N, C-alpha and C positions, 0 to 999 in steps of 0.2 A: 536503226538509230544507234544502237550500241557499237556497231562496227565503225560508224562515222566518228563517234567519240573516241574510240580506242585508236583509230588512225590519226586523229588530231593530236592526241596525247603523245603518241609515238613520234610524230613530226616535231612537236615542241621539244621533246626530250633530245632528239637528234640535233636540233638547233642549239640547245643549251650546251650539249656536249662539245659541239664545234667551237663555241666561243670560249668554253673552259679550256679546251685543248690549245686554241690559239693564244690564250692568255699565258699559259705555261710556256709555250714556244717563244713568245715575245719576251717573257721574263728571262728565259735562258739566254737568248741572243743579245738582249739590251740591258740586262741587269737593272741598276737603279733608274735608268732612263726608259724603262719599259712602258710606263704610263704615258710619257710624252710620245713615244713611238705609236702606241695605240691611238692616241688623240690625233696624231699626224695623219694616220690612215683614215680615221673617221672624218677629219676635215677635208682630206683629199676626195673621199667618196661624196661628201656633201657638195663640194665645189663642182664635182662632175655630175651632180643630180642623181646619184646612185643611192636611193633611199634605203634599200636593203643593206647595202654595204655600209652606209653610215650607221644604221642601227646595230649592225653586227660589231663594228669596231668600237662604238660607244659602249656596248656591253662588255667587250673585251677589256676596255680601259677600266670599267668598274670592277671587273673580275680581277684584274691586275692589282688594283688598289685593295681589294678584299684579301687576296692571297699573300701579299707582301707588305709588311709595315715599313720596309726600308726604301721603297720607291719614292722618288721625288715627285711632288705634286704642287706646283706653284701656278696659281690662276693666271698670273701675268704671262708666264711662259706658255701656257696653253692658249691664251688669247693671241700671243705672237705667232704661234704655230698656225692657228686658224687663219689669221690675216695673211701669213706667208702662202698658205695653200690657196686661198682665194685669189691673191695676186697672181700666183703661178697659173691658175686656170684661166685667167683673163687674158694672158699673153698668148 
């Protein structure tokens, strides 16, 4: 039982490190618009019914917001991004 628990903890740790690494990468490449880029990727995954991808990029967006107080985060812009990705997936 202890082995199962330690394996689970290690898996969760690897997942957390992956979204933290992706958040830093998106911040480097997109600067103040990093939050929007992470939200765009989350919306795209959601439109494609990729549940794991959606959760990953949603966590990346949250991590971007946590890491940088300079990123832009407008709810209307995020909604427009989500609508755009849903429309794109329907075409």
